[in-house]
C-alpha positions, -999 to +999 in steps of 0.1 A: +053-159-213+032-142-187+038-103-184+036-085-152+025-051-143+029-040-107+014-013-091+018+007-058-007+024-039-001+055-018+009+083-041+006+060-072-023+045-079-039+069-054-027+106-056-025+109-017-008+092+014-036+069+023-023+069+059-028+101+065-063+099+050-074+069+071-064+087+100-085+114+091-116+091+088-110+085+123-120+118+129-147+120+104-167+088+111-193+085+136-177+065+168-142+069+162-133+103+174-116+089+207-094+068+188-085+096+166-077+110+202-056+081+212-038+076+185-025+111+185-014+107+219+004+073+214+016+085+183+035+118+196+067+101+209+075+080+181+071+108+157+093+129+176+118+107+176+117+103+139+118+143+133+146+146+159+165+119+137+165+090+161+141+066+144+145+056+107+113+063+083+107+027+079+106+022+116+084+051+123+058+038+094+059+005+109+051+015+144+023+040+129+005+012+112+009-008+140-009+017+166-034+025+139-042-014+135-042-019+171-072+008+173-097-020+163-092-040+193-126-054+206-140-050+173-154-076+147-143-084+113-175-068+100-172-036+124-136-035+108-148-038+072-176-012+076-148+012+084-130+005+054-159+004+031-169+040+043-135+053+041-131+038+005-162+057-008-141+091+002-108+077-012-119+068-048-123+101-059-085+102-054-072+080-079-047+092-103-061+090-137-030+087-158-019+055-137-054+043-141-054+045-177-019+025-179-039-002-159-064-004-183-041-004-212-021-032-198-051-051-184-065-052-222-027-060-233-031-093-212-007-087-185-012-097-151-018-069-129-007-070-090-015-042-065+012-042-038+008-025-010+015-015+032-019-007+032-042-030+050-061-056+035-098-047+042-091-011+027-078-031-008-106-052-006-126-024-018-101-012-042-101-047-061-139-049-056-137-016-078-106-021-097-099-056-113-065-063-101-055-101-107-037-097-074-035-075-043-008-078-018-013-059+014-008-058+053-030-080+069-050-072+101-047-101+126-077-118+130-091-147+151-126-161+155-136-131+137-122-108+157-088-085+161-061-107+174-035-086+191-015-117+202-006-127+167+026-113+148+019-079+128+037-081+096+042-046+079+043-052+039+069-028+026+101-029+008+120-061+005+087-081+021+072-067-010+090-083-034+088-119-011+049-116-015+053-109-053+075-137-058+048-161-040+027-151-064+048-152-093+057-188-085+024-199-093+035-197-131+058-215-153+078-183-168+076-147-166+084-123-194+108-099-171+120-080-202+084-069-211+073-065-173+064-030-158+058-016-126+047+017-112+059+034-076+065+069-062+085+059-030+125+052-028+113+022-002+098+005-034+130+005-052+135-032-045+101-039-065+109-016-093+144-035-099+124-066-107+113-055-138+130-044-172+103-015-173+098+004-143+080+038-142+085+065-112+052+082-105+056+117-094+088+100-077+104+112-044+136+135-048+159+108-042+142+082-063+137+109-092+175+111-091+177+073-095+151+072-124+174+098-142+207+084-139+191+049-150+167+063-181+139+052-162+104+063-173+089+092-152+055+099-151 
């Protein structure tokens, strides 16, 4: 039977909030300053609604990522990937060494290693080139004929959607040893993923997730 090791991205494999990091990349990278300003202007009211309690965090994060992705309108796939290639050069120094060591150990033990994230796939493409995950699940940037396509449905991979995507991968195998399978995450929104395995690990968890981990006797890293 195969054993699975599932890794979250933000705050787990990497110690920073990568969405905030990517917004700063708009400010840093040449040719994206106007898009940085556009994002801040258009996101002001959704963020205000969240801070005032009129919008759930999950909805706010969905709207933020959808807005960020829309900034790549009129760009071809090559230019989009170049933005994330440059961004990843700055991101890779923020890898969580403790989690990366866990990944290496589990890889040596023959686990199927899966990275599951709400981050966009062009960024995760460069992560996988550097860290040999067996599978990577993330949010797709809608493309058509090599260009960003705003007409396609945007699906943010978070919460229960992550579990659905995981099940699509796992269904390729005849049987999984869930009793020996592990998962690593830091956020309460990742609770559905953590609950799929017998051995969840909470990595510097949010207060709500820490309370759950302590109550259930889960490992905290």
